[in-house]
N, C-alpha and C positions, 0 to 999 in steps of 0.2 A: 616436482618441476612441472609435470603435465597440468596440475591444478593451477599453478601460477600462470602458465602460458594461456590456459583456457580463460582465466580471469582477465588477463590483459587483452585477449582477443575480444571478449565480451565488452570490455570497457571501450575499446577502439570502435567496435560496431555501434555502440550507443552514441559515441561521439560523432561518428560520421553521419549517423541517422539524424542527430540534432542539427548538424550542419545542413543537411538536405532540407529538413523541415524549416530551418530558419532562412533558407534561400528564397529567391523570388518565386511567386506563384506561377504555375504553368499556364500559359495563355490558352484560353479556350478558342477553338476554331470559330471563325466568323459564322454567324447564323445565315442560312440561305434566305434570300428575299422571298416574300410570299408570292404565290402565283395568282396573277390577276391581269386579265386583258385590259389595256388602256390605250385607246387610239382616237385619232381624228380621222374622219373622212376628209380627204383633200381633193376637192373637185377641180376640174380643169377649165371651168368657165370663169374662174377668178384667179387672181394672183396666187402664187404658191410654188409653181414649178417651171415658170416660163423662162427663167434665167438662173444661172448658178447662184447669183446673189439672193434671189427669192428662195431658193432651196436652203441656203444657209440660214436665212431668217426662220424658215419653217422648222428646221432642225432645232434651233434655239428655243422656239416657242413650244415645241413638243417636249423638249427636255425640261422646260420650266414647269410643266404640269406633271412631271414624272411619267410621261407616256412611254410605252414600249413598242408600239406598232404605228405605222403610217399606212393608211389605206388610200393609195394614190391613184386617181383616175388616169388610166393609161389608154384604154380604147373607149372613146367617148361616143362617137357615132360612126363606127367602122373606120375611124381614122385613129392613128396611133401617136401618142406622145413618146415616140421612140423611133429608132431607125432600122431595127433588125427584127421585123415580124412580118407575118403574112398581111396584116393590116398595113395600108400605106401610111406614110408620114402625114401628120395633120397639117391642115391649111392654117391653123391658128397662128397668131403672131408671136411664136416662141423665138428664142434666139436662133440665128441662122445655123444651118448645118456647118460643121459636123456635130453641133450641140445635140445631145441626146438626153431629154429630160429624165427618162427612166434610169439610164446609166448614172446620171448625176445624183439623183435621189439615193440610189443604192450605195454609191461610193460614200456620200456624206453620212448617210444613215448608219452604214456599217461602222464607220469610224466613231460614231456616237453611241453605238450599242442598240440601235433601233432596228426592228424588223420592217420590211417593206412588202406589202401585198398589193399586187397590181389589180386595180379596180377596172372591170370590163363590163360595159353595157352590152347585153347579149342581143336583145331583139329590137332595139331602137336603131333604125337605119340612118336617117338623115332628118334634119329639121330646118331646112332653108329652101327657098325657091331658087337659089343659086346652087348649081351642082358642084360637087367637089372637083378639084383640079385634076386629081389622079385618074387616069383612064382605067386603072385597076380597082378603083373603089367599087364596092358592091353596088352602090346606088347607080353608078354609070353602067355597070355590066349586067345587073340583074334587077334594076328598078323599073321606072315607068316606061323606058324605051325598049325593054326586053319583051319577048313574046314566048308563049308556050311554056315549056319546062324551064326555060332560062329566066322566067319571071318569078322572083322569090317573094314578092310583096304580100304581106298579110292583107286580108280583105274582110270587110264586114258583110253581113248577110244581105244588105241592100246594095252591095257592089262598091261601096266607098272604100278607097284605099288610103286616103289622107285624112289626118286629124289636124286641121289647120295646115301647117307646113310639115307636120311630122309624118314620116313613113316608117313602117315596121317590117321585120322579117317574120315569115310564118314558120314556127318551129316544126310544123307538120310536113314541110318540104324537105325531103332527104338531102338534097344537094346543099341547101342552106345550113342544115344541121351539121353536115360533114365539114363545111367551111368553118363554122364556129368552133368545132372541136379542134381542127387543125390550126386555126389561128391562135387559140389559147395554148395549144401544145408548143407553138413556135415561141411564145413569150416565155414559157417555162424552160424551153430548150436554150434560148439565146441569152436569157438574163438570169442573174443569180437572185431571183425573187424568193421570198419565204412562202409566198402563197398567191393564189388568185382569188379575187373577190368578185362574184357574179352579181350584177345588177340587172333589172328588167328581165329576169329569167322567169317569164310568165307571158300571158296574153295582155294586150294593151288595155288602158282605161278607155272611158268614153262609150261604154255600152248603154243601152236604153234603160236598164234596170240594174239593181245590185244583186240579183239572184241568178244571173247567168251571163255569159259572154256573147256578144254579137260578132266576135272576131273568129278567124280561122278558116275563111272560105276561099283561100287560094285553090285554084283548080286542081293542082297536083295533090294537095292535101285532101281535098274532097274525094278525088278518085281513089286514093288509098283507103279512105274510110269506107267507100262503097264496096271496094274489092273485099275487104276483110269482113264486112257486115252482111254482104249479099244484097244490099239495098241499092235502089236506083234513084231515089228521091234526093232532094236537097233538104237535109235535116233542119228543123227549126232551131234557133239558138238555145231554147230551153229543153231540147231533146236530151234525155238522160244519158243514152248511149253515146251520143255525139259529144256531150260535155266530158264524159269520162275518157273518150278517145283523145280529145284534145289535151286534157290534163295529163294523160299518159305520154303525149309527145314531149311535154316539158320535162317530165320525170325521166324519160329515156335520154333526153339531151344531158341532163345533170349526171346521169349514170355514166354516159359515154365520156363526158369531161373528166369525171372522177378517175375512171380507169386510164384515160389518156395522160392525165397528170401523173398517175402512179407509175406509168411506164417511163415517163421522162425523168421524174424525180420523186421517189416514194416518200420523201420527207416533206414535200411541199403541201401546204394546207389549202384545202378548198373551202371557202366560205361563201355564203349566199346572203344577199340582202332580202329580207323577208317582209312581205306586206302585212300590215296590221290595221286595215281599214275598219272603221266603226268599232262597235263593242266586241269584246272577246267571246270565245266559245261559251263561257259561263253564262252569258246573257242571251245568246241567240239560239241555243239549243244544240250546242256541240260543234266540233271542229268542221264537219261537213256543211254546216249551215252558215259559216262565216263568209264574208265577202272574199277573203283570201282564197278559199277553196272553190267557191261557186262562181264568183264574178271574174277573177283574173286567173283562175285555174292553176293555182300554185300550191302544191301539197308539201310545204316545207316540213311539216311534222312527220309526214311519211318518209321524207328523205333522211331525217335524223334516225328514224326507226330502222330503216334499211342500212344505214351507215354509208350512204353515198355522198354525204357532205360531212366535213369535219366540224364546221362551225356555222351556226345560223346567227346572223346579226339582224335583229328586228328593227325595221324602220318605224320605230314607235314614236311618230311625230305628233305629239299632243300638247295642248296648252295646260300647264299645271294650274293656271288661274281660272280655268273653265271647268265647272263641276262635272259635266258630262264627259269631257275629254280626260279629266283626271281619273274618272272611273275606267274609261277605256284603257288608259295607260296602265293602271293597276292590274286590270284583267289580263292584258297581253303580257305584262311583266311576269305575273304568276304562271300563266300558261307556258311561256317559254321555259322558265326554270324547271317546270314539272315535265316538259316534253323532251328534255335533252337526250334521253335514251343512251347514256354513256358517252355522248359526244359533248360539244360545248355550245352554250347559248350566251350571246352577248346582247345586251340591251342598247339600242341606238336611239337616243332622244334627239329632238330638234332643238338645238341651242337657239336658233333664230326665232323661235316661237315663244320664248320665255325670257324673263329677266334672269340675271345670274342666280338670284336666290331661288327661283323656281327650278332652274336646272340642277342646282345643288340638292334640292329636295328630291327631284326625280332620280338623281344618282344614288342617293342613300336608299331610296326604295328599291332601285334595281339590284342593289347588293345585299338586300335583306332576305332572309330565308322565307319561303312560302309556308303556309300551314302544314304542308307535307314534309317540310324540312329541307327542301331543295333550294339551291342558290345558283343564279346565273354566274358565269365565270368572269364577267367584266362589263365594260362600258365603251361605247364608241360615239363621240360627239359629232353631230352633223350641224355645221361643218366647221372646218378650220377657218374658212373665210368669213363666217358669220357667228361670232361667239355669243351674241345675245340679241334680243329684240330691241335693245336700246342703243344699237350702234349709230343709227341716224341721229339720235339726240345727243349722245355723249362722245361719239367718235370711236373708230375701230380700236385704236391703241388703248384707250382708256377701258373699254369693255373687255378687251383681251387681258389686260392686267387685273381687272376685277375678277374675271373667271379664274385666272391663275391663282390669285390669292385665296379665293374661296375653296379651291381644290386642294391647296397645299399648305396653307398657313393656319396655325392653331393646333392645339392638342388633339382635337377630334376631326381634323381635316382628312377626308377620305384618301387623298393621294399624297399625304405628307412624306411618305417614304417610298423609295423605288420598289417596283415589283417585277417579277419575271413573267413572260408570256406562258400561260399554262401549256404543259407538255401534252403530246398526243401519244399515249402508251400504245394505242392500236397501230401506230406507225413506227414508233421508236423501238418497241418490243412486241411485235405482233404475235398473237396466238392463233391466228387464222390466216386463210389465204383466199384467193379469188379464182374464178373460172371465166374465160372468155372464148369466143369462137366466131366463125363466119360461115354462113350457109349461102352457097351460090350454085347456079347451074354451070355446066361445063363451058358455056360461052361467056361466063362472068356475070350474068344477070343475077342480082341478089334475090334471095328468097325473103321477101318483105313480109313482116307480121306473121311469121311462122312460129308456132309454139314449141318451146324447148323445156324439157323437165330434167332437173338434177336430183338424182336419188343416191343416198349414201350406201356404200357396200361394206359390210363387215365392220361397222363402227360400234357394234354392241347395242344393248337395250336402250342406252341413252342417246342413240343416234338421232339427229334432227330429221324432221319430216321432209318429204320431197318438196321442192320449190319449183315454181314455173315462171317463165318469162316469155317474151316474144321478141323476135328480131326487129331491128329498126329498118329504115329504108335502104340501108346499105348491106343488109343481111347480118349485121353484127348483133351479138348478144353478150350479156355479162351477168354473172352472179357474184355478189360482193360478200365477203366475210363468211366463207364456209369453213367449218371445222376441218383440221388436217385429216387426211384419209383418202380412201379411194372412192370414186363416184362413177355412176352410170348416167350418161346423158342420152335421152331419147328425143327424137324430132317427130312431130306430127306433120308429115309431109302433105302438102296440098294436093288436091286431085290433079292427076296428069303428070305427076313428078315421081320418079323412082330412084332408088339408090339405097345405100346402107344407112338407116336412120338411127343408128346407135354408135356410141363411142364411150370410152372410159378415160378418166383423168385421175391423177394423183395430186391432191392439194397439199401444199407445204406452207409452213408459216411464212408470211410476208411475201409470198411469191404469187405470180399470176400463171395459172395452168391454162394452156391453150388446147381446146378440144380439137382433135385431128379428124374433122369430117372431110371426106373426099367430096368433090363437086358432084352434084346430082344431075340427072338428065330428064328432059321431058319425054313423055310417051308420045310416039309419033303415030 
């Protein structure tokens, strides 16, 4: 009997198994889309965000090329295409209040699955002989009518403050830098943006040569340099120490913005628009010989290495049909991919300088691996308003359709399928943390340009080496991406100042540790 039962059970098992095998195949989970940044820069000098209807068209056009990011110009010249920021509302002919362009873009983009990054011009103040209407605009409060410390204007060595009708902010002025940081924080705090995109985060164009900058001679900035260097002269534009000091002011500003955004929203991405003037480092003798580093004093490769920007978007505006410019484009494309340092590099070509076929060729090159095997993470077209150099001849609609077809149609079209925005593991799953602090006197006076050293304690033989920084004009300092553990901070107090120059902090993953320095006091 047991044998008969066992035989029946075996037969039943085989039968059930055959039923399962004969049933429908189990559905495979859908494959995740590839990660690749795809964006338009959407400038605010042209149609795109002036009305809700324009925003709807923008969203449709972005979806048509399988884009996943919109980089939308929000703060153009210290005026805002928004209602709730430190920057005053723009005078541009946008739909009347309560219309808020940034709110509208975010709402429509979210519904369509697109990210929104607020594009902010950092050091371009105003570009018209007619002043802005708002009394709170920086041009009116700290521009040509202001005097002394209230005057934030950048100045050339010859005393010039205007380039045509354009005026600029000097990043070496502490009050100007503090305003920029707080204005950007206000955007992150008030709006559900996925990131901030910094433009003009550098010194202005228009210097007398390509080997140094003529800018940076605001009186407050000059006095700060003299104080830290011990000099009393007016440095020449090509003075090496003076050039490095000015370059450091831009880097300090980027660092402060990075930390400020982290405090408001740790998941928000900081991207910077990077200069690629002339030939790349490969042809001119290295990174420090480029016009980017020497002429406009923008060390974006250093920012990637320090980890104080999440993404560099190169403004690689070159003509594919010009042999010299094609070489420039290739050199900067390769340099960006190889310089990412664990962060993200996005190539941004100028659509308006090329026919659609040339832009397609540049896109393919941007996404190809370098000889070292590195690849940039994506593409950003400049700009949405100008899809090709042939718009005047063929019309905007026709050229936009041609670009869309080139990007998405055909078996080898680069954007034929949707893609996801590359993730930032250093923010979503951080393995390190940060340290910040402020050094002041008892009366609140900041200790400007004071050296601070961060030393690991008890982290073992593999512990990182000590790193050093200096405070900015508000007394603030920051160390980015330190390994978890306990650290000692020491301050090189300036002459005539006393107090306890040491402190300890514990760094935890994804957190900002604040160094608890008590205010110092001057020796009387």
